[in-house]
N, C-alpha and C positions, 0 to 999 in steps of 0.2 A: 443775663445782661442786667441783673439787679443793681450792679454798681455803676452802670453806664448811664449817661444822660439820655433821656428820651427825646427824640426828634422825629419829624415826619420820615426822614431817611431810614429810621429804625424799621418801618413797615414795608419799605420798598422791596427788599428781597422776596418777601412772601407774596406781595401783590403782583409782582412780575411773573410769578409762577402760575397765577390763576388764569382760567379761561376768561375771555371777554364776557362781561355780564351786561344784561339789559339795564339793570339798575342796582345801585348800592343802597341798602337800607341800614340804618343804625338804630338799634333798640335803645332809645334814649329814656332813661329813668330820671335823669336830673342829678344823679350822684356823680361823684368826682370821676369815676371810671368812664362812664359813658359820655360825660361832658368833655373829657380830654380826648376820647376816641373820636367824637364827632369833629372836634377842632382839628385834630390831626388829619382826618380824611378830607376835611374841607380845604386843606392846603395842598392835597394831592389830587383832587378830583379833575382839575384841568390837565395836569400832567398825565393822568391815566385815562382821560376822556371818559369819565364816568358820570352818570346821572345820580346824584346823591340826594337821598331823602331821609327823614327821621320819623320813627314811629314810637309813640308813647302809649303805654297801656295804663289806664287809670284803674287801680284796684278798688277804689271807693271805700276802702277800709278805714284809712286815717282821716280825721276831720280836715286836714290840710291838703288832701289829695287833689281837689279841684284847683287849688292855688299852685300846686306843683305842676299840673298840666299847663297852666297859664305861663308859668316860668319857662317851661320847656319851649313853648310856642314863641315867647319873646326871644329866647336864646337863638332859636333857629332863624327868626327874622333878622337878628343881628348878623348872622352868617349867610343870609340869603339862601336858605335851604328850605325846601318844601317840608311841611310838617303835617302829620296825621295823628289823631288821638283815637284810641279805642277804649271803651269803658267796659269793665267786667262787673258782673253782678252775680253773686252766688245765690242761687234760688233754692237749692236743696242742701241738707246737712252734708258737708264734705266727707268723702271716704278717704281716710288716711291723713286728715288734718287740713286746716285752712291753708297753710303755706303750700302744701302739695297740690291742693285743688286750684289755688290761684296760679301756680306755675303751669299746670295743665292748660288752664284757660288762656294764659298769656301766650303759650306756644301755639295754641290753636289760632290765635289772632295773627301771630307771626307767619304761620304756615299759609293762612288764607291770603296774606298780603303779597306773598312771593309769586311772581310769574316765572315762566320757564327761564332758567339760567340766572335769575336774580341772586344777589348775595346779601345775606343778613349778617351784619357785624355786631357782635356783643362785646362788652368791655371787661369780661372776666380776665383776671391777671394771675400772676404767679402765686400770690398769697391765697387767692380764691382756690387755686388748684390744690395747694397744700391742705387747706381746710377741708375741701371736698374729699380728698384722699383719706384723711384721718377720720372723717365722719363715716365714710364707707367701711373702713377697717373696723371701727367700733360697732358697726352693724353686722359684722361677720361676713363681709362681702367676699366674692371670689376675685379672679383676675380682672374680669370686666369692670367691676366696681372700683377696684384699686387703681385702674387706669384713669379714673376720674373723668375729666371733661376732654373730649377730643378737640384738637384745634380746628378741624374741618370735618363736616359731615353733611349728609343729605338732609334737607328739610323741605318736604313737599316738592314743589316743582323747582326749587332753587337749592341754595347751599347756606349752611350756617358756618360762620367763620369767627374764630376767637384769636385775633392777631396779637393780643397783649399777654398771652399765657406765659411768655418768657420775661415779662416786665414786672418788677416789684411794685407794691403799693406806694412805697417811698418814692420811686422814680416818677410815678404818675402824679402824685401830689406835688412833687418838685416841679413838674412841667406846668401844672395848674397855677402854682404861685409865680413861676417865671413869666407866664403870659397873663397874669392878673385875672384869672378866670374865677368866677364864683360858681357855687354848686349847692345842691340841696343836701342837707343832713337829715336823714330819716331817724327820728329818735328811737325807733324800735331796734335799730342796729346796736344800741348800747345795752339793751336788755340781756342780762345773763340767763334769762329763762330759756332762750333758744340755744340749742346745742352748738350751733355754728358760732354764735356770739361768745359763748363760753370758751370755745377753742381759740377764737380770735383774740379775746381780751385777757384771758388768764393762762390757758395751757401753752399756747405758742410763745408768748413773751417769756414764760418760765423756761421753755426749751431753748429759746434764743440766748438767754443768760447762761445756760449750761453749755451750749454748743453754737458757735457763730455759724451763720449760713444754713441753719436748719431748714428754713422755708425753701431755699433753692434746692437743697438736698432732697426734700420730700417731693418737690415738683419733678426732679430728675427721676426719682423712683417711679412716679406715675408714668413717665415716658417709657421706662423699662417694662412696666406692667402692660402698657399699651402694645409694645412690641411683642410681648409674650401672648397677648390676646390675639393679635393678628396671626401669629403662628398657629394658635389653637383653632382659629376660624378657618384657616387654610386646610387643616386636617379635617375639621368637621365638614367643610364643604365637599371634600373628596368623599367622605363617608356618606354624605347626603346624596351625592350623585349616584352612589351605588345602591342605596337602600330606600330611596324615596320612589313611590310608584303612583301612576295614574293621574287622572284629572283632578282628583281630590288631594293630591300630594300627600298620600298616606305613607306612613313609615313602617317598613317591614320589621316584625318582631324578631326575625332571625338575626338582625344586626346585634341585638343584645346578647345573643348566644355566641356570637363571633368575636365581638370587641371586648376589650378589658373594661372593668367597671368605670374607671376614670374616663376612658374614651367614649363609653356609652353615655355617661352624663354630659360630656361635651357635645356629642351628637344631638342628644335630646334637647339641650338648651338652644343649640344653633337652629334646629328644626323649628322650634317654637317661635324664636325671634324672627327667623327668615320668613315665616308665614305672616308676620305682622301682629302676632299675639303677645300679650304681656307675659313675662316670666313668672312662674309660680314661686312661692317661698321654697326654701331649702327643704323644709319638712314635707311640703306637698310634692316636690320633685322626688324625694325618696319614696313617698307613698306610691307614685306612679311606677317607680322601678320595682318596688317590693310587692305591690298588690295587683296592679294592672298588667304589667309585663309578665309576671309569673302566674297569672290566673289560669285556671283550667281551660282547656280548649273550648269547652261548651259554655263558658261564661262570657258575659259582655259587660264588664265593669265600666263605670263612668265616673270621672272626677271633674269638678267645676272650680273655677277661680276667676275673679275679676273679669266677668264678661267673656269667659272662655270655657269651652266644654271639650274634654278629651275622652274619647271612647275607643273601645277595642272591638274589632270584628274580623273574623277569618284571618288571624295572624297578622293583622295590621293595626296601627294606631291612627286615629283620625282627630283632627282639630276643627272646630267650627264655633260660630257664635250661637248663643242660646236661640232656639227655634220658637216661633209662636205656637199656640195651640193648633192642632190639625184643622184644616179647612172643613167646612160642612159639606158632606157629600151632596151632589145635586146642584150646587152653586156653579154658575158658568157665566162667562161674558165673552163678547166678540174679541177676536184676536186679529191684529193687523198683520198683513202679509208683505208689507213694504217697509215697515219701520219697527223698532223694538217696542214691546208692550211691557210696561211696568206691572209687576205682580202686586197683589194686595194681600197682606201688608207688604210694604216696600222691602222689609228685611229679607223676603224670599227671593229678591233679585228681579230678573226680567227675562223675557223670551225674545230672542233675536232670530229673524228669518234670514236664511242664506241660501242662495241658489247653488246647486252642485250637480255634477254630471252623474247619471246612473243611480241616483238615490233620492231620498226624500219623497214628498208627495208630488206626483206628476203635475206639471203646470196645466195640463188640459182639464184637471179637476178644479182648478182655481179660477174659474170664470167669474164674471161680474156677479152672478147670482149665487155663487158658492157661499155657504154659511160656515165660516171657520170659527170655532169656539174653543175656549180653554175651560176644562172642567176638572174637578177633584174627585178622588176615588170615593165610591160608595160601597164597594165590595161586589165581587162576582163578575167584574169585567173580564173579557177575554179578547185576544187579538191573534191574528194569523200573521206572524212576522214574515217579511220578505225573505225568500230563500228557504223557507221551511214549510212543511205540510201540517195541516190541521190547526185548530185553535188552541191557544194556551192561556191559562189564567195569569193575571198579572203577578200573583204570588210566585208562580213558577218562573216567570220572566225575570222578576226582580232577583230571585235567588240565583238563577243562572248567570245573571249579569253582575253578581256580587254587590248589589246595592244594599248598603247598611240598613237595618230595620228602622232606625230613627228618621231616615229620609223618605221611606216609602209612603207614609201618609201625606207628605207634602209634594209628591211628584206630580207635576202638571200633566194632564192628558189632553191631547189635541184631537178634537172631533171635527169631522167634515160632513156637513149635512146630516148631523145626528148620529154618525157612526164613528167609532174609535179608529183614528187613522194613523196616529203616531205617538210614540213615547219618546220625548226629547232625549237625545243622547243614547238611546237604546235601540229602537227599531221602528220601521214603518210597516203598516199593514200591506199584505201582498196586493190586495185589490186596488190600492191607491198608488203603488210604486210605478215609476216610469220604466220603459224598456232600458236595456243596458246602454244604448246610445242616446237616450233621452235626458232631459234636464228636469230636476225636481226641486222642491222647496223644503229645506231642512230647518226645523225649528230647534234652536239651541237654547238650553237653560243656563243662564249666567247666574250662578249662586253667590250672591254677595256675602252670605254668612260663612262661606268657605273661602272664596277668592279674595 
């Protein structure tokens, strides 16, 4: 619609397809794109029965950033729209560059602002989409990267929506001039030092002189890549349902012997992303396939990247966040029996008590004077699991249960009146178990570094 005139009606077909939202948020930078978007939505909010608010993130990098925040506040006041400002401060040297770090912090603020079902509108348009696609291609991206920015995706408890992806920058600026809107011009947008600005001010204009409509064509290509990405995700999800196993969502290595190389890579990427971890570089991905997947059966290789650890054990791949040093043996603290207990450090997750029939620790043991404690391994502990005879070492119990070696030093032990009573998620000691018709308390370990 780059040649069409932009009006509020332009957004109506998309808005009418959306579920009812608790609140509409607009990410307001003060640039022409978000300024126009807020103006458009302000004229539609009553028709759509929407609560509209604006959120500005002050990066604090430019000397005029505080003045820009004040401008956004005045603009919202003129439209009678509630306004919030969040301020970003980079405290550590950014990994991956300042722009990437600020973007991560900005989206963290966006995510925190959204309640269940809220919509966040951003002003990205057709030219932005073309630029993003070219940048991704120059970085050697795959189909996912070439699909550029999705028009709609989940963000925290709500949704992120880009309703102007089919609208050109020219149409947006034409709307702003027609309605006599003012906006902020960030001088950094003119710097050719940044790759995006080089594409915007030099490469794309040259391409447009050569071929009319190149921006719209590039944006259409991103739509085709997105469709291809969706098909690849459907195939990967089918493979994931077949090859993912257990509470740790481990991936069976047999998948890589069965699937073609391309389909194996597709599954591996999908598995990593679906678990909420960041994708590794292409080189690191190939390293996983050539060294971890093909390692000898008795080897347990590990690869790390960007807050992610991938390990192999007993024919499966595991993903988890970096673990803290093992806890000191002998340390213990009281464990609640009616509410979750947060472990220390918090990255280890929490213990949640749940009543179940015929399992767990019999309730008769959990009287008012019962001393329920969480302890860590010292070595030499033994337990007599319910349904089995004799005492067994924790080493044997862990091996039989298929617990990966890197988890064993961190496994919480539940003690009752000084005796080992339960290994969360594994077994309960026979002496503390209820009868088949009785009720017991099962302590479950919710591992945040995995889940």
